[in-house]
NUKOL-195128 format. One record per residue: residue number from 1; chain; x, y, z of N, C-alpha, C, O in turn. Coordinates in pm, 1 decimal. Layout:
BEGIN
{seq NUM, mol A, n_X X, n_Y Y, n_Z Z, ca_X X, ca_Y Y, ca_Z Z, c_X X, c_Y Y, c_Z Z, o_X X, o_Y Y, o_Z Z}
...
# end
This chain:
BEGIN
{seq 1, mol A, n_X 82.4, n_Y -118.5, n_Z 0.0, ca_X 0.0, ca_Y 0.0, ca_Z 0.0, c_X 87.1, c_Y 125.4, c_Z 0.0, o_X 49.7, o_Y 227.7, o_Z -57.3}
{seq 2, mol A, n_X 201.5, n_Y 116.9, n_Z 63.5, ca_X 290.1, ca_Y 231.6, ca_Z 66.1, c_X 343.5, c_Y 261.8, c_Z -72.8, o_X 365.1, o_Y 378.3, o_Z -106.0}
{seq 3, mol A, n_X 364.5, n_Y 163.3, n_Z -151.8, ca_X 414.4, ca_Y 182.5, ca_Z -287.5, c_X 310.8, c_Y 255.2, c_Z -373.5, o_X 347.4, o_Y 328.0, o_Z -465.8}
{seq 4, mol A, n_X 183.1, n_Y 236.2, n_Z -344.3, ca_X 77.5, ca_Y 300.6, ca_Z -422.4, c_X 67.1, c_Y 450.0, c_Z -390.3, o_X 24.5, o_Y 527.4, o_Z -475.9}
{seq 5, mol A, n_X 104.6, n_Y 492.1, n_Z -270.0, ca_X 91.7, ca_Y 631.2, ca_Z -229.3, c_X 213.1, c_Y 715.5, c_Z -266.9, o_X 205.6, o_Y 838.4, o_Z -266.7}
{seq 6, mol A, n_X 324.3, n_Y 650.6, n_Z -299.0, ca_X 447.2, ca_Y 725.2, ca_Z -327.8, c_X 431.5, c_Y 820.8, c_Z -446.5, o_X 473.8, o_Y 935.6, o_Z -433.0}
{seq 7, mol A, n_X 375.3, n_Y 784.0, n_Z -559.9, ca_X 360.0, ca_Y 880.1, ca_Z -670.5, c_X 268.2, c_Y 997.1, c_Z -633.3, o_X 293.8, o_Y 1110.7, o_Z -673.0}
{seq 8, mol A, n_X 163.8, n_Y 970.5, n_Z -558.8, ca_X 73.5, ca_Y 1078.3, ca_Z -517.2, c_X 143.8, c_Y 1175.0, c_Z -421.4, o_X 123.8, o_Y 1296.3, o_Z -427.9}
{seq 9, mol A, n_X 225.5, n_Y 1119.7, n_Z -333.6, ca_X 299.7, ca_Y 1203.5, ca_Z -240.0, c_X 398.8, c_Y 1291.6, c_Z -313.9, o_X 415.4, o_Y 1408.7, o_Z -279.8}
{seq 10, mol A, n_X 464.8, n_Y 1236.4, n_Z -414.6, ca_X 560.5, ca_Y 1315.2, ca_Z -492.8, c_X 490.8, c_Y 1429.3, c_Z -566.4, o_X 543.2, o_Y 1540.5, o_Z -573.2}
{seq 11, mol A, n_X 374.2, n_Y 1401.9, n_Z -620.7, ca_X 298.6, ca_Y 1506.6, ca_Z -690.2, c_X 255.7, c_Y 1614.1, c_Z -591.1, o_X 262.9, o_Y 1733.1, o_Z -622.0}
{seq 12, mol A, n_X 210.9, n_Y 1573.6, n_Z -471.9, ca_X 169.7, ca_Y 1669.9, ca_Z -369.9, c_X 287.3, c_Y 1756.7, c_Z -325.2, o_X 271.7, o_Y 1877.8, o_Z -310.0}
{seq 13, mol A, n_X 402.9, n_Y 1697.8, n_Z -304.3, ca_X 520.9, ca_Y 1774.7, ca_Z -264.6, c_X 565.3, c_Y 1868.2, c_Z -376.1, o_X 608.8, o_Y 1980.2, o_Z -349.1}
{seq 14, mol A, n_X 555.2, n_Y 1824.7, n_Z -498.7, ca_X 587.3, ca_Y 1911.7, ca_Z -612.5, c_X 489.6, c_Y 2029.1, c_Z -619.0, o_X 529.6, o_Y 2142.3, o_Z -646.3}
{seq 15, mol A, n_X 362.6, n_Y 2001.9, n_Z -594.0, ca_X 262.4, ca_Y 2107.7, ca_Z -590.7, c_X 293.3, c_Y 2207.4, c_Z -479.3, o_X 286.6, o_Y 2328.2, o_Z -502.1}
{seq 16, mol A, n_X 326.8, n_Y 2159.7, n_Z -359.7, ca_X 360.4, ca_Y 2249.2, ca_Z -248.6, c_X 482.8, c_Y 2333.6, c_Z -281.9, o_X 484.8, o_Y 2453.1, o_Z -252.2}
{seq 17, mol A, n_X 583.5, n_Y 2274.6, n_Z -342.2, ca_X 703.5, ca_Y 2349.3, ca_Z -379.5, c_X 673.9, c_Y 2456.9, c_Z -482.5, o_X 723.7, o_Y 2568.9, o_Z -471.7}
{seq 18, mol A, n_X 592.8, n_Y 2423.6, n_Z -582.6, ca_X 558.1, ca_Y 2521.0, ca_Z -686.4, c_X 475.1, c_Y 2635.3, c_Z -628.4, o_X 493.7, o_Y 2750.9, o_Z -666.4}
{seq 19, mol A, n_X 384.4, n_Y 2603.9, n_Z -537.2, ca_X 303.9, ca_Y 2707.1, ca_Z -472.3, c_X 391.5, c_Y 2800.2, c_Z -389.7, o_X 372.3, o_Y 2921.7, o_Z -392.0}
{seq 20, mol A, n_X 487.2, n_Y 2744.4, n_Z -316.9, ca_X 577.9, ca_Y 2824.3, ca_Z -236.7, c_X 660.2, c_Y 2918.7, c_Z -324.4, o_X 675.0, o_Y 3036.3, o_Z -291.3}
{seq 21, mol A, n_X 712.7, n_Y 2869.4, n_Z -433.6, ca_X 792.5, ca_Y 2951.9, ca_Z -524.4, c_X 706.7, c_Y 3062.2, c_Z -585.3, o_X 752.3, o_Y 3175.8, o_Z -597.9}
{seq 22, mol A, n_X 583.9, n_Y 3030.5, n_Z -623.1, ca_X 495.6, ca_Y 3131.6, ca_Z -682.1, c_X 463.4, c_Y 3241.9, c_Z -580.9, o_X 464.4, o_Y 3360.1, o_Z -615.3}
{seq 23, mol A, n_X 435.2, n_Y 3203.7, n_Z -457.7, ca_X 404.8, ca_Y 3303.8, ca_Z -355.5, c_X 526.7, c_Y 3389.4, c_Z -322.7, o_X 513.5, o_Y 3510.6, o_Z -305.3}
{seq 24, mol A, n_X 642.1, n_Y 3330.5, n_Z -314.1, ca_X 762.7, ca_Y 3406.6, ca_Z -281.6, c_X 802.2, c_Y 3500.1, c_Z -396.4, o_X 856.9, o_Y 3607.6, o_Z -371.6}
{seq 25, mol A, n_X 775.5, n_Y 3461.4, n_Z -520.0, ca_X 809.3, ca_Y 3549.6, ca_Z -632.0, c_X 710.8, c_Y 3666.1, c_Z -643.2, o_X 746.3, o_Y 3771.6, o_Z -695.8}
{seq 26, mol A, n_X 588.1, n_Y 3648.8, n_Z -594.8, ca_X 488.9, ca_Y 3756.2, ca_Z -600.0, c_X 501.0, c_Y 3850.1, c_Z -480.8, o_X 446.5, o_Y 3960.4, o_Z -484.7}
{seq 27, mol A, n_X 569.0, n_Y 3810.7, n_Z -377.2, ca_X 579.4, ca_Y 3890.9, ca_Z -256.2, c_X 641.6, c_Y 4028.7, c_Z -279.5, o_X 587.5, o_Y 4126.6, o_Z -228.0}
{seq 28, mol A, n_X 751.4, n_Y 4042.7, n_Z -353.4, ca_X 806.7, ca_Y 4178.2, ca_Z -375.9, c_X 710.1, c_Y 4270.1, c_Z -450.9, o_X 707.3, o_Y 4390.5, o_Z -425.5}
{seq 29, mol A, n_X 632.6, n_Y 4215.5, n_Z -541.3, ca_X 536.9, ca_Y 4298.1, ca_Z -615.1, c_X 427.3, c_Y 4350.7, c_Z -523.0, o_X 388.5, o_Y 4467.2, o_Z -531.9}
{seq 30, mol A, n_X 378.4, n_Y 4265.8, n_Z -435.8, ca_X 270.3, ca_Y 4305.8, ca_Z -345.3, c_X 321.2, c_Y 4407.7, c_Z -244.3, o_X 253.0, o_Y 4506.5, o_Z -217.3}
{seq 31, mol A, n_X 439.4, n_Y 4385.7, n_Z -188.0, ca_X 490.4, ca_Y 4480.3, ca_Z -88.6, c_X 523.4, c_Y 4614.7, c_Z -152.5, o_X 501.4, o_Y 4718.7, o_Z -90.4}
{seq 32, mol A, n_X 575.2, n_Y 4615.4, n_Z -273.5, ca_X 605.4, ca_Y 4741.9, ca_Z -341.1, c_X 477.2, c_Y 4819.0, c_Z -370.2, o_X 474.1, o_Y 4941.5, o_Z -358.7}
{seq 33, mol A, n_X 373.3, n_Y 4748.5, n_Z -407.4, ca_X 246.5, ca_Y 4814.2, ca_Z -437.9, c_X 184.8, c_Y 4873.8, c_Z -311.3, o_X 134.3, o_Y 4986.0, o_Z -315.2}
{seq 34, mol A, n_X 187.8, n_Y 4801.9, n_Z -200.3, ca_X 128.6, ca_Y 4854.6, ca_Z -77.6, c_X 212.0, c_Y 4969.0, c_Z -20.9, o_X 155.8, o_Y 5062.2, o_Z 36.6}
{seq 35, mol A, n_X 342.9, n_Y 4964.7, n_Z -35.2, ca_X 426.0, ca_Y 5074.7, ca_Z 12.4, c_X 402.6, c_Y 5199.2, c_Z -72.1, o_X 403.5, o_Y 5310.4, o_Z -19.3}
{seq 36, mol A, n_X 381.9, n_Y 5182.3, n_Z -201.4, ca_X 352.6, ca_Y 5296.3, ca_Z -288.2, c_X 221.5, c_Y 5362.2, c_Z -251.9, o_X 210.2, o_Y 5484.5, o_Z -259.3}
{seq 37, mol A, n_X 121.7, n_Y 5284.1, n_Z -212.6, ca_X -7.0, ca_Y 5339.9, ca_Z -173.7, c_X 1.5, c_Y 5411.0, c_Z -40.6, o_X -70.8, o_Y 5508.2, o_Z -19.0}
{seq 38, mol A, n_X 87.5, n_Y 5366.0, n_Z 49.8, ca_X 102.4, ca_Y 5431.6, ca_Z 178.5, c_X 176.0, c_Y 5564.1, c_Z 164.2, o_X 149.8, o_Y 5656.7, o_Z 241.0}
{seq 39, mol A, n_X 266.6, n_Y 5575.8, n_Z 69.0, ca_X 344.8, ca_Y 5697.1, ca_Z 53.1, c_X 268.6, c_Y 5805.5, c_Z -21.2, o_X 296.3, o_Y 5923.6, o_Z -0.7}
{seq 40, mol A, n_X 174.6, n_Y 5770.2, n_Z -105.8, ca_X 100.7, ca_Y 5869.8, ca_Z -182.1, c_X 20.8, c_Y 5964.8, c_Z -94.2, o_X 27.7, o_Y 6085.6, o_Z -116.8}
{seq 41, mol A, n_X -55.3, n_Y 5917.4, n_Z 5.6, ca_X -129.1, ca_Y 6014.1, ca_Z 87.5, c_X -37.1, c_Y 6110.8, c_Z 160.5, o_X -72.4, o_Y 6227.4, o_Z 177.7}
{seq 42, mol A, n_X 78.2, n_Y 6065.9, n_Z 203.0, ca_X 170.7, ca_Y 6155.4, ca_Z 272.1, c_X 218.9, c_Y 6264.8, c_Z 177.8, o_X 236.7, o_Y 6379.3, o_Z 219.3}
{seq 43, mol A, n_X 239.9, n_Y 6230.5, n_Z 52.6, ca_X 284.3, ca_Y 6330.2, ca_Z -43.8, c_X 170.9, c_Y 6425.3, c_Z -80.3, o_X 194.9, o_Y 6543.5, o_Z -104.7}
{seq 44, mol A, n_X 48.3, n_Y 6375.4, n_Z -84.2, ca_X -64.1, ca_Y 6459.7, ca_Z -120.3, c_X -100.4, c_Y 6556.1, c_Z -8.3, o_X -162.3, o_Y 6659.2, o_Z -34.4}
{seq 45, mol A, n_X -63.6, n_Y 6525.5, n_Z 115.0, ca_X -98.5, ca_Y 6611.0, ca_Z 226.4, c_X -6.2, c_Y 6729.9, c_Z 240.3, o_X -31.8, o_Y 6816.9, o_Z 323.5}
{seq 46, mol A, n_X 100.0, n_Y 6737.1, n_Z 162.4, ca_X 190.5, ca_Y 6851.9, ca_Z 170.0, c_X 117.3, c_Y 6975.9, c_Z 120.5, o_X 53.4, o_Y 6971.5, o_Z 15.3}
{seq 47, mol A, n_X 125.0, n_Y 7083.0, n_Z 192.0, ca_X 65.1, ca_Y 7206.3, ca_Z 141.4, c_X 139.9, c_Y 7255.9, c_Z 19.2, o_X 258.3, o_Y 7227.4, o_Z 0.9}
{seq 48, mol A, n_X 70.2, n_Y 7329.2, n_Z -62.6, ca_X 131.2, ca_Y 7379.6, ca_Z -185.6, c_X 247.2, c_Y 7472.8, c_Z -155.3, o_X 344.0, o_Y 7477.8, o_Z -231.2}
{seq 49, mol A, n_X 238.8, n_Y 7545.8, n_Z -46.6, ca_X 346.3, ca_Y 7639.8, ca_Z -11.6, c_X 476.1, c_Y 7565.3, c_Z 18.8, o_X 583.7, o_Y 7611.1, o_Z -19.6}
{seq 50, mol A, n_X 467.5, n_Y 7452.2, n_Z 86.5, ca_X 588.3, ca_Y 7375.7, ca_Z 115.7, c_X 646.5, c_Y 7317.7, c_Z -11.4, o_X 768.5, o_Y 7312.0, o_Z -26.4}
{seq 51, mol A, n_X 561.5, n_Y 7274.6, n_Z -103.4, ca_X 611.3, ca_Y 7220.2, ca_Z -229.2, c_X 682.5, c_Y 7328.4, c_Z -310.0, o_X 783.6, o_Y 7301.8, o_Z -375.0}
{seq 52, mol A, n_X 629.5, n_Y 7449.6, n_Z -305.5, ca_X 692.2, ca_Y 7559.5, ca_Z -377.9, c_X 824.3, c_Y 7598.6, c_Z -312.2, o_X 921.4, o_Y 7628.8, o_Z -381.5}
{seq 53, mol A, n_X 828.4, n_Y 7598.3, n_Z -178.9, ca_X 949.4, ca_Y 7638.7, ca_Z -108.9, c_X 1062.7, c_Y 7539.9, c_Z -130.4, o_X 1178.2, o_Y 7573.9, o_Z -104.5}
{seq 54, mol A, n_X 1033.9, n_Y 7418.1, n_Z -177.1, ca_X 1139.1, ca_Y 7321.9, ca_Z -203.9, c_X 1220.3, c_Y 7361.7, c_Z -326.2, o_X 1320.5, o_Y 7297.0, o_Z -356.5}
{seq 55, mol A, n_X 1180.2, n_Y 7465.5, n_Z -396.3, ca_X 1253.8, ca_Y 7511.4, ca_Z -513.3, c_X 1366.5, c_Y 7607.1, c_Z -474.7, o_X 1414.9, o_Y 7682.1, o_Z -559.4}
{seq 56, mol A, n_X 1408.3, n_Y 7605.6, n_Z -350.6, ca_X 1517.5, ca_Y 7685.9, ca_Z -298.1, c_X 1485.4, c_Y 7835.3, c_Z -295.0, o_X 1576.0, o_Y 7917.7, o_Z -308.1}
{seq 57, mol A, n_X 1359.2, n_Y 7871.4, n_Z -277.9, ca_X 1322.4, ca_Y 8010.4, ca_Z -254.3, c_X 1333.7, c_Y 8036.7, c_Z -106.0, o_X 1307.0, o_Y 7947.4, o_Z -25.5}
{seq 58, mol A, n_X 1372.4, n_Y 8156.8, n_Z -67.9, ca_X 1369.8, ca_Y 8190.6, ca_Z 74.4, c_X 1227.0, c_Y 8185.5, c_Z 125.8, o_X 1133.3, o_Y 8218.9, o_Z 53.3}
{seq 59, mol A, n_X 1210.2, n_Y 8144.5, n_Z 249.0, ca_X 1078.1, ca_Y 8137.9, ca_Z 309.1, c_X 1029.5, c_Y 8274.5, c_Z 352.3, o_X 1099.1, o_Y 8375.0, o_Z 338.2}
{seq 60, mol A, n_X 909.2, n_Y 8275.9, n_Z 404.8, ca_X 848.7, ca_Y 8401.5, ca_Z 448.8, c_X 932.0, c_Y 8467.0, c_Z 558.1, o_X 949.2, o_Y 8588.9, o_Z 558.9}
{seq 61, mol A, n_X 983.5, n_Y 8386.4, n_Z 650.2, ca_X 1062.5, ca_Y 8441.2, ca_Z 760.7, c_X 1191.7, c_Y 8505.0, c_Z 711.2, o_X 1234.2, o_Y 8607.6, o_Z 764.4}
{seq 62, mol A, n_X 1254.7, n_Y 8445.5, n_Z 609.8, ca_X 1377.8, ca_Y 8503.6, ca_Z 555.8, c_X 1349.5, c_Y 8631.2, c_Z 476.1, o_X 1430.3, o_Y 8724.0, o_Z 476.7}
{seq 63, mol A, n_X 1236.0, n_Y 8635.8, n_Z 408.3, ca_X 1202.9, ca_Y 8753.6, ca_Z 328.4, c_X 1159.1, c_Y 8870.5, c_Z 416.9, o_X 1182.8, o_Y 8986.4, o_Z 382.7}
{seq 64, mol A, n_X 1096.2, n_Y 8840.9, n_Z 528.9, ca_X 1048.9, ca_Y 8945.5, ca_Z 620.2, c_X 1165.6, c_Y 8989.9, c_Z 708.6, o_X 1180.3, o_Y 8944.1, o_Z 821.9}
{seq 65, mol A, n_X 1247.6, n_Y 9079.3, n_Z 654.9, ca_X 1370.3, ca_Y 9118.8, ca_Z 724.8, c_X 1344.0, c_Y 9203.0, c_Z 849.3, o_X 1418.4, o_Y 9193.0, o_Z 946.9}
{seq 66, mol A, n_X 1239.6, n_Y 9285.6, n_Z 847.8, ca_X 1213.8, ca_Y 9369.5, ca_Z 966.1, c_X 1118.8, c_Y 9302.2, c_Z 1064.9, o_X 1083.5, o_Y 9361.6, o_Z 1166.7}
{seq 67, mol A, n_X 1077.6, n_Y 9179.7, n_Z 1036.2, ca_X 997.0, ca_Y 9096.2, ca_Z 1127.2, c_X 866.4, c_Y 9161.5, c_Z 1170.1, o_X 824.6, o_Y 9149.5, o_Z 1285.3}
{seq 68, mol A, n_X 801.9, n_Y 9231.2, n_Z 1075.7, ca_X 672.4, ca_Y 9291.6, ca_Z 1107.4, c_X 555.1, c_Y 9202.2, c_Z 1067.9, o_X 439.4, o_Y 9241.0, o_Z 1084.4}
{seq 69, mol A, n_X 583.6, n_Y 9084.7, n_Z 1016.7, ca_X 477.3, ca_Y 8992.2, ca_Z 978.3, c_X 426.4, c_Y 9013.0, c_Z 837.6, o_X 331.8, o_Y 8946.4, o_Z 795.5}
{seq 70, mol A, n_X 487.8, n_Y 9105.1, n_Z 763.6, ca_X 449.3, ca_Y 9131.3, ca_Z 625.6, c_X 574.2, c_Y 9158.6, c_Z 543.7, o_X 675.7, o_Y 9204.2, o_Z 596.3}
{seq 71, mol A, n_X 565.8, n_Y 9130.2, n_Z 414.5, ca_X 678.2, ca_Y 9151.6, ca_Z 323.3, c_X 640.5, c_Y 9265.3, c_Z 229.8, o_X 542.2, o_Y 9255.2, o_Z 156.4}
{seq 72, mol A, n_X 717.2, n_Y 9372.9, n_Z 231.5, ca_X 690.1, ca_Y 9482.0, ca_Z 138.2, c_X 770.0, c_Y 9460.0, c_Z 9.8, o_X 843.4, o_Y 9362.0, o_Z -2.6}
{seq 73, mol A, n_X 754.9, n_Y 9551.7, n_Z -85.0, ca_X 815.1, ca_Y 9530.7, ca_Z -216.3, c_X 967.6, c_Y 9527.5, c_Z -210.1, o_X 1029.8, o_Y 9452.6, o_Z -285.4}
{seq 74, mol A, n_X 1028.6, n_Y 9605.8, n_Z -123.6, ca_X 1175.2, ca_Y 9604.1, ca_Z -113.4, c_X 1224.6, c_Y 9472.2, c_Z -53.0, o_X 1330.4, o_Y 9421.9, o_Z -91.1}
{seq 75, mol A, n_X 1148.6, n_Y 9417.1, n_Z 39.9, ca_X 1186.2, ca_Y 9288.2, ca_Z 98.4, c_X 1161.0, c_Y 9173.2, c_Z 1.3, o_X 1226.0, o_Y 9069.0, o_Z 10.2}
{seq 76, mol A, n_X 1067.2, n_Y 9191.7, n_Z -90.9, ca_X 1034.8, ca_Y 9086.6, ca_Z -187.1, c_X 1148.7, c_Y 9062.2, c_Z -285.0, o_X 1150.8, o_Y 8959.8, o_Z -353.2}
{seq 77, mol A, n_X 1243.4, n_Y 9155.1, n_Z -292.6, ca_X 1357.2, ca_Y 9137.1, ca_Z -382.2, c_X 1446.4, c_Y 9020.8, c_Z -343.2, o_X 1529.9, o_Y 8978.0, o_Z -422.9}
{seq 78, mol A, n_X 1430.5, n_Y 8968.7, n_Z -221.7, ca_X 1509.1, ca_Y 8852.9, ca_Z -177.6, c_X 1471.9, c_Y 8729.3, c_Z -259.5, o_X 1556.4, o_Y 8643.9, o_Z -286.3}
{seq 79, mol A, n_X 1345.1, n_Y 8720.8, n_Z -298.8, ca_X 1297.1, ca_Y 8607.8, ca_Z -378.7, c_X 1304.0, c_Y 8646.9, c_Z -525.5, o_X 1235.4, o_Y 8740.4, o_Z -566.9}
{seq 80, mol A, n_X 1385.1, n_Y 8577.9, n_Z -605.6, ca_X 1396.9, ca_Y 8614.1, ca_Z -746.8, c_X 1262.6, c_Y 8607.7, c_Z -819.3, o_X 1196.0, o_Y 8504.1, o_Z -818.8}
{seq 81, mol A, n_X 1223.7, n_Y 8717.9, n_Z -881.1, ca_X 1100.5, ca_Y 8724.5, ca_Z -959.3, c_X 978.5, c_Y 8769.6, c_Z -881.8, o_X 877.1, o_Y 8804.7, o_Z -942.2}
{seq 82, mol A, n_X 985.7, n_Y 8769.8, n_Z -748.2, ca_X 867.0, ca_Y 8807.0, ca_Z -671.2, c_X 837.9, c_Y 8956.0, c_Z -678.4, o_X 721.5, o_Y 8995.8, o_Z -681.0}
{seq 83, mol A, n_X 941.3, n_Y 9038.9, n_Z -681.5, ca_X 915.9, ca_Y 9182.8, ca_Z -687.6, c_X 852.7, c_Y 9221.6, c_Z -821.4, o_X 775.0, o_Y 9316.9, o_Z -827.9}
{seq 84, mol A, n_X 885.6, n_Y 9148.5, n_Z -927.8, ca_X 824.3, ca_Y 9175.9, ca_Z -1057.9, c_X 677.0, c_Y 9135.3, c_Z -1059.3, o_X 597.8, o_Y 9194.6, o_Z -1132.5}
{seq 85, mol A, n_X 639.4, n_Y 9036.3, n_Z -980.3, ca_X 500.8, ca_Y 8989.6, ca_Z -973.6, c_X 433.4, c_Y 9030.9, c_Z -842.9, o_X 334.2, o_Y 8970.6, o_Z -802.0}
{seq 86, mol A, n_X 486.8, n_Y 9132.4, n_Z -778.7, ca_X 437.5, ca_Y 9174.2, ca_Z -647.4, c_X 290.7, c_Y 9216.8, c_Z -652.7, o_X 212.2, o_Y 9180.3, o_Z -565.3}
{seq 87, mol A, n_X 254.0, n_Y 9293.4, n_Z -754.6, ca_X 116.3, ca_Y 9343.9, ca_Z -764.5, c_X 16.2, c_Y 9230.1, c_Z -785.6, o_X -96.4, o_Y 9236.5, o_Z -736.4}
{seq 88, mol A, n_X 56.7, n_Y 9127.4, n_Z -857.7, ca_X -33.2, ca_Y 9013.4, ca_Z -879.1, c_X -55.5, c_Y 8935.9, c_Z -750.2, o_X -164.7, o_Y 8884.3, o_Z -726.3}
{seq 89, mol A, n_X 48.5, n_Y 8927.7, n_Z -666.7, ca_X 37.3, ca_Y 8852.7, ca_Z -542.2, c_X -33.2, c_Y 8932.4, c_Z -433.0, o_X -94.3, o_Y 8873.6, o_Z -343.7}
{seq 90, mol A, n_X -25.7, n_Y 9064.7, n_Z -438.8, ca_X -85.1, ca_Y 9150.4, ca_Z -336.3, c_X -235.0, c_Y 9163.1, c_Z -363.9, o_X -278.1, o_Y 9254.4, o_Z -434.4}
{seq 91, mol A, n_X -313.1, n_Y 9071.9, n_Z -308.6, ca_X -456.7, ca_Y 9065.1, ca_Z -337.9, c_X -535.3, c_Y 9182.1, c_Z -280.1, o_X -628.5, o_Y 9231.3, o_Z -343.7}
{seq 92, mol A, n_X -498.6, n_Y 9227.5, n_Z -159.6, ca_X -576.2, ca_Y 9335.0, ca_Z -99.0, c_X -519.5, c_Y 9474.0, c_Z -130.1, o_X -570.0, o_Y 9573.7, o_Z -78.7}
{seq 93, mol A, n_X -417.3, n_Y 9481.6, n_Z -211.8, ca_X -360.3, ca_Y 9607.4, ca_Z -261.8, c_X -314.4, c_Y 9702.4, c_Z -151.2, o_X -329.3, o_Y 9824.0, o_Z -163.2}
{seq 94, mol A, n_X -258.5, n_Y 9646.6, n_Z -43.6, ca_X -209.8, ca_Y 9733.1, ca_Z 63.6, c_X -59.7, c_Y 9758.6, c_Z 53.3, o_X -3.0, o_Y 9826.7, o_Z 138.8}
{seq 95, mol A, n_X 4.0, n_Y 9706.2, n_Z -47.5, ca_X 146.8, ca_Y 9728.1, ca_Z -66.8, c_X 234.5, c_Y 9634.9, c_Z 15.2, o_X 356.6, o_Y 9650.5, o_Z 17.4}
{seq 96, mol A, n_X 173.5, n_Y 9538.4, n_Z 82.3, ca_X 247.2, ca_Y 9441.7, ca_Z 162.9, c_X 188.2, c_Y 9303.4, c_Z 141.5, o_X 69.0, o_Y 9289.2, o_Z 114.0}
{seq 97, mol A, n_X 272.0, n_Y 9202.2, n_Z 154.4, ca_X 226.3, ca_Y 9064.7, ca_Z 139.8, c_X 222.4, c_Y 8999.3, c_Z 277.2, o_X 321.8, o_Y 8997.9, o_Z 349.8}
{seq 98, mol A, n_X 104.9, n_Y 8944.9, n_Z 311.8, ca_X 101.0, ca_Y 8862.7, ca_Z 432.1, c_X 143.0, c_Y 8720.8, c_Z 393.2, o_X 179.7, o_Y 8697.5, o_Z 278.0}
{seq 99, mol A, n_X 138.5, n_Y 8627.7, n_Z 485.0, ca_X 187.8, ca_Y 8493.6, ca_Z 458.2, c_X 112.0, c_Y 8425.6, c_Z 343.3, o_X 173.5, o_Y 8361.5, o_Z 258.1}
{seq 100, mol A, n_X -20.5, n_Y 8439.3, n_Z 340.8, ca_X -100.4, ca_Y 8377.3, ca_Z 235.3, c_X -68.8, c_Y 8439.0, c_Z 99.0, o_X -57.1, o_Y 8367.5, o_Z -0.5}
{seq 101, mol A, n_X -55.2, n_Y 8569.3, n_Z 94.8, ca_X -22.3, ca_Y 8636.9, ca_Z -31.1, c_X 119.5, c_Y 8600.5, c_Z -76.3, o_X 145.1, o_Y 8585.4, o_Z -195.8}
{seq 102, mol A, n_X 210.5, n_Y 8586.6, n_Z 19.2, ca_X 347.6, ca_Y 8547.0, ca_Z -13.9, c_X 347.8, c_Y 8407.8, c_Z -76.4, o_X 415.3, o_Y 8384.9, o_Z -176.7}
{seq 103, mol A, n_X 272.0, n_Y 8314.3, n_Z -17.3, ca_X 262.2, ca_Y 8179.4, ca_Z -73.5, c_X 200.0, c_Y 8182.6, c_Z -212.5, o_X 242.0, o_Y 8107.7, o_Z -300.7}
{seq 104, mol A, n_X 100.7, n_Y 8268.3, n_Z -232.9, ca_X 38.7, ca_Y 8283.5, ca_Z -364.9, c_X 140.3, c_Y 8337.7, c_Z -465.0, o_X 142.7, o_Y 8295.7, o_Z -580.7}
{seq 105, mol A, n_X 224.1, n_Y 8430.9, n_Z -420.2, ca_X 329.5, ca_Y 8483.4, ca_Z -507.5, c_X 428.9, c_Y 8376.0, c_Z -547.7, o_X 474.7, o_Y 8373.5, o_Z -662.0}
{seq 106, mol A, n_X 462.8, n_Y 8287.2, n_Z -455.2, ca_X 552.9, ca_Y 8176.5, ca_Z -489.4, c_X 486.9, c_Y 8081.8, c_Z -588.9, o_X 553.6, o_Y 8028.7, o_Z -677.7}
{seq 107, mol A, n_X 357.0, n_Y 8060.4, n_Z -574.6, ca_X 285.2, ca_Y 7976.5, ca_Z -670.5, c_X 284.8, c_Y 8039.5, c_Z -808.9, o_X 298.8, o_Y 7970.0, o_Z -909.5}
{seq 108, mol A, n_X 268.9, n_Y 8170.6, n_Z -813.8, ca_X 272.5, ca_Y 8241.4, ca_Z -942.3, c_X 408.5, c_Y 8221.6, c_Z -1007.5, o_X 417.3, o_Y 8198.9, o_Z -1128.1}
{seq 109, mol A, n_X 514.4, n_Y 8230.0, n_Z -927.9, ca_X 649.0, ca_Y 8210.7, ca_Z -981.7, c_X 667.8, c_Y 8069.4, c_Z -1034.8, o_X 732.7, o_Y 8049.3, o_Z -1137.5}
{seq 110, mol A, n_X 611.4, n_Y 7972.0, n_Z -965.1, ca_X 625.8, ca_Y 7834.1, ca_Z -1009.2, c_X 552.8, c_Y 7810.9, c_Z -1140.5, o_X 602.9, o_Y 7738.7, o_Z -1226.7}
{seq 111, mol A, n_X 435.4, n_Y 7870.7, n_Z -1157.3, ca_X 357.7, ca_Y 7854.5, ca_Z -1280.7, c_X 431.1, c_Y 7918.0, c_Z -1398.6, o_X 425.4, o_Y 7866.4, o_Z -1510.3}
{seq 112, mol A, n_X 498.7, n_Y 8027.8, n_Z -1374.9, ca_X 567.9, ca_Y 8099.5, ca_Z -1483.0, c_X 693.1, c_Y 8027.2, c_Z -1532.0, o_X 745.0, o_Y 8061.1, o_Z -1638.4}
{seq 113, mol A, n_X 742.1, n_Y 7930.3, n_Z -1458.7, ca_X 864.5, ca_Y 7859.6, ca_Z -1500.2, c_X 838.9, c_Y 7760.0, c_Z -1606.2, o_X 931.5, o_Y 7692.8, o_Z -1651.4}
# end
């Protein structure tokens, strides 16, 4: 009776080996796909201002030299191209950029590139 089961056992062991190899070869694909999905939300949550500042522009704090919480046109010269687009970024037309207007000005610069 043992002789009759030997071919079936060999086929079963071959099946187990093939299944193991198939699962192990698919494992890198599955882990790469799940890691890519986990990283996308983190990238999408970045504010637009931070993405723009990664272009090596000085931040709001560096541009605001007198630390009054606003950037005027002379201070905007620290950021290349911002003084030329100052009027477009100054939404309330007070001659100064607050933080939101400064970020909008950086976005304008990014679009123009």
